[in-house]
N, C-alpha and C positions, 0 to 999 in steps of 0.2 A: 027946553024940555030937561027934568032931571035924568040922572043916569042909574039905572037899577044895577048896582053892583052882584046881586047874585046870578043876573043875565051874563055880564060880564066874565065873572067866574067859570060858569059853565060852559060859556064860548072858548076860553082858554082850556078848559079840561078836554073840551070836544076835539079842539086842534091838535092837542097835545096826544090824545088817543091814537088818531089817524098817522100819526107822524110815528109812534111806537108800532103800531100795524104793518106799515111800509116796512119799516127796519128790520122787524120780526120776518117778513115774508123776503125780503132779498138775502136773508141769511141761509136760504136752502134748507130750512127745518134743523138748522142748528143753533142749539137758543145761546144766551150768553156766557151761560156755565161752561159750554162745550167748546168752544172754539174761543183761543187765546190770543189775541194779538191778532196781527194783519194775517190776510188768506196767503197762505202761500202757494205757490208754482209746483209740482210734481215732478221733475225727471225720471221717467222710467224707460230705460230703453231708447231713449231717444223721443220721446212723444212726450207733450206734454199735457198734463191735467189737472187743471185748476178745480179746486175745493168750491168754488162756486159757479162753476159752470153744470152742475149734475150730474159729471161724466160717473163719479164713484160715489154716488148718492144711491144706497140700498131704498127699496120701495117702501113707503110711507106705512109704517105700523110693522115691519119687520123687525123681529130680533136676531136673528142668523140663523143660517143654517147649521142648526147643532143636531148631531147624533147622540141615539142612544146608546147606554155602555152594554157591550153582550155579555153573557155570560152561558154562553153555548159550548164555551172551550172549558176541558177540563184535564188537569195533568193527567196523560198516559202511559208514563214510563213505571217500571216496577222494577225493584229490586229482587234478582233471584238469588239463589242459594249461594251461586260462585260469586256474587257480587258480596257476600257478608264480609263483615270484617276478620282479619286473621292475625294472630300476634307475632309481633317482629319486633327485634331489639334495635333495629335503625331507626333513623329519625330522618324527616324533612323538613326543614326550615324554609320561613319565605318573608317578604314584605310587603305591604301594599302601597303602592307608589302612583303619582301622577292624577289622582282625583278618582271619584267613587265609578266612574265609567270604567276606568281599567280596574279598579277592585273587583269587580263582577266575574272579568276574564281572570285574574291573578288568581283569585281564591278555586274557582272551578281548574284551573290549571295543576296546581298542587294537589289540590282534592285528587284529581284523576293519578298526577305522581303516584303520591301517598297509597292511593289504592292500589296500584297495580306491581306496586315493588313490594305490597306486603306492609310498607311501614307506617309509624306513628308520625301525625301531623303536628307540628308545633304551631299554637297560636300565633299570628305574626303582630309586627308593630305597625306604624302607619307611619310613612316618611313622606314629608311635604316637597315642594320644589326646589328649597334653598337648604343647603347644608346645615345639619343641625336641626332640622325642624324633625322633630320626632313625636308623636302619641301613641298610646297605649291602644290595642283593638278596643277594649272597651269603652274608651272615651268618645266611639261614634257608634260601634255593633254591639249586637246582644250576645254576650257570649254563651249563655246558658242555652239559646234558640241554636246557634250554631253548632256547639257540642252535641245537643241532643238530637238535632235532624242529622248529624251525621255516623252516629254512633252504630249504626246498622251495618256501615262500609268500612269504616276506619275509625282507629283511636286518635282523640284529638286530646292534647295536653296544652296547659298554659304556658308552660317554660322549659327551655331544656335541661335536664338532669344535669346539677356539677358536675359529675363525673365524665360529661362529654365535651371535650376539649373543642375550641374553635378549630386549631389545626387539624381535626380528624375531620374536617367536613368540607366535602370538594363542591366548589361553586358548579352549578350547570345550567345553561340556559337552553330555553325551551320554547317553541312556537308556540303560541297562543292556539286554543282548541287542539294543543296536542292531543295525539292518538294513542292507542294501547300498543300498538304494532312500534310507532318510533320510542316510547318509553322502554320497551323491551330489547331493541336494536342498540338506542345511544346511550340510554339512561342505567339502564339494567346493570350493565358490566362496572360502571364507575361506582355503582350502589355498592356492589358485593365486594369492590375492592377497597372503598373507603368505610363504609357502614351508615354513613350519614352525609347528606349531601343538602345544598342549599340551592331553590330553585330561583331562577330569575327568569321572567316573561320576556320576550320580544316580540312587535307586531310587525310581522311582516305584511299583513293585509287589516284594515280594519273594517273588511266587510263581514259581514253576518247571514250573506245567503246561507240556507240550507245546504245547499247544491254544490256550492264552491270547492268544500273540500272534502264533506264528509259523504257525499254520494248521496244525500237526504235522509242517513242513519246516525241518531244519535247516540252514544253511549249512556243507559240509563244514570249511570252516577255522575256523568256531567249534569245530565238534566236536574239531578236532586241538587249536585252543589251549586249551579247556577242559580236555579228559580226557589229552591228549598231552603236555602241555608243563611242566608246572609240578608239580616234586619237590623234594624235601628234600634239603639238602645232605647229605653223609655223616654228619658229625658228629651233627646234630640228628637224622637217621634211627635214625643207632645208639642215640642216647638213647630214641627212642620206640619203637625193637623191643625194648630191654633193661626198658623201663616195662613193656612188653606182654607180655612172656616173664616177667615177676616175676607179675604179674596171672594169666597160666594158670597157673601152679605152684601157688597159691592153691586150686584145687579144680578138676579134671579138666579142667583144658587149657582150659576155657572160662569167659565174664566178661562180664557187661553193662555197657556204658556208659550214662550218665544225664547228658543237658546239663540241670544243676541248678544255679542259681546263686542264692543266697539274695538277692544285692542288686537283682535285678531280681524275684524274687516279690515284694518289699515293696513294689516300685511300684503305686500305685494300680492303673492299667489292669491290672494283673496279677489284681487280685483281684475284676475285672467278670467277667461271665459273655459267652460270644459268641452267636452266632445261636441262637434255641431255646433260650435257657436253658442251653446248654452250657458249661463250663469251657472258658478259654483256658490257663489255666497249673494246674500240680498242685505241692503242695508235698512233704516227705519224707514224712510219714505217709500221705497220698495215693497216692503213687508204693509206697511197701512193700505196703499192701493188695491194691493193684493185680496187682503182683508175686507176690505170694502165692497171691490168689484165681486167678491164671492156673495156677498149679503149680509156680512155682521155689520149691526149699527153702533152709531157714535156711543151708544151706553155700555157697550160691550168694555168687562174688565180684562185687562191684560198682565200678565207677568213675567218682567224680564230677566235673564240670569246675567245680564249687565252689573258688575258688582256695585257701580255709583253713577248718579247720573251724569251724562254727558250731553252736552247742549247739541250734537247731533242728532239726539231723540227726541229732539222740542216736536217736529213734526208729525212725530208718533202720536206725542200725546195731543196736538192740536185737533187729529182727526178722531182719537180715542182718549177723553180726559183722563178716563179710570184706566193710567199706566202705570204700573209700581216695579221698583225696585227693591231687593229686602231691604234696605234701610227704610224703606217708607211703611211697610208692611209688618215689621218685627216689632212684637210688642218692647217696648223701651226699657225693661228692667232685663231683657236677655241681650241686649244689643252690647252691653261691655265684656259679655263671655264669648259672643259668635260674631261680633262684627268689628271689635277693638283691638284686635288682634292682629298681629301681621301674620298668622300661621291662616290661612283660606281653606282650608281643608272643609273646616264645619260649613262655609259657604257653600264651597262645589257641593258637598253632601245635601244641601238644602235645595239647590239648584237642579238636582237630579231628580229626587224623590218628591218635590214638587210638579217636576215637568213631566215625571209618570204617570201622576195622579190627577191634573188637570183634565179639563172635560176636552181640549182640544190641545194638541203640539206642534208648534210650528218650528222647525229646523232651520232658522235663517244660516248655519254655517253647517258642512257635513263632515262627516268624522266618529268615531268612537261614542260620543255624549250622545248623538242622533243613535244609533244602531243598537246601543244597548237600551236607550230610555224606550225605543221602538218594541224591544223585547220585552221589558217588564210592562211593557202597555199592555200586550199581547197577551200577558199570564194575567193581568188585572182586567181583562175585557174592555180595553179601553181602544176601539180600533182608529177614533180619528185624528189620525196624522197627517196634516195638508203640508205636502213639500210645494214650496213658492216657485213661481214661474210669473213670465207675462202673459197676462189675458188679454187678447187683441179683442179689441168691444169693447163695451160696456157693464160687460157682466160674464160672471162664469159660473157653473155648477160644481161646488165642492167635492162633490164625488170623484170630479175628473182630477184629481189633485192629490188623490188618495195616494200614501206612500207605497211605492212596489211592493214596498217588504209585507204591506198587508194585502194589495189589492191581488198580488201575485201569490201570496202566502208563501214568499219565500224565504222567508226568516227563520234561522234555524231555530227558534221558540215553537215553531210550526211543529216540529219533530217531538216536540216534547210537550205540546198541548193538542189535543184532537178532539 
């Protein structure tokens, strides 16, 4: 009896289809494009969770516990007649250093000093972490915005007048969040003696709780300087906006920004636990499990502040394939200017502003970047800041992990926005 080739081909196709279906079911809702390579076991506080045992899988069809932005808060500081600018013959100079999270505090402190001394503020330069790394203020920030926003309280000039000698400038160290009383007691006598000062800010604490230093009251000039004066110059702002739009197009118009930098995680103090045995830093695999247990699905887009890709991040990309560092999301024609220079100030600024404007922000590392990013997010009405933790069981509510800065409304930004 002859063999019908059409029946043979149909039989082979049927068997192949069943094999493929079995493989798809075995992958636990992860398709071939989402899971790259073999399944990994994830160590999280000593408990093992396999990608294939279903413990970190969100419910089928769930896109994630996203929150809507809030537009309820408005700026509530007001500049009184006593806050208005007065003429002065003296000058206050300073530099922006250590990255944008420090710039916010440094500009605020310099404005406060100039205001309460009745001095003229000189536009700062920007200094990187290496000797000789210097940039002009206008390379990153909008000069016109700064000058115009502060014109009601202080005078700002672009350069120190040529007749002022550097020998006539006294260097004064001030604590961050410097108050009027401190300025009058410790800085004013020096200013009266020398006529000009250079302010350097030191950080006895990176805590920005509104009740820790100021009893819940914030100087309106401080609010204006911190939240109403510093904006990116147009070129850098356009780049940040372009990168944000690329991230949003990857999945449903929303994305998560995670402040996760491998070189910091590898430091000894980041491996230790905090008070009560809680962790102070979280690595890629711990963050991945945390987000999956909260219900974010594998299609979620993630932006990392990590400068370049590291192999330790692979587990995060296995679970969330749409995970990117800036080198992968930045337009190619911009990389020569913003990525290929030894000066990393541009990169730090990009991270800070993308983290401030993401739909969700997750600080894997504590510190001033976290604190000032939260402040900017409060001002922008973006309250979804999720602080990582070990979640016992198979799932958790994202509302249980909202940053205390926001859930308790104890960030100093709440003294400026109400």
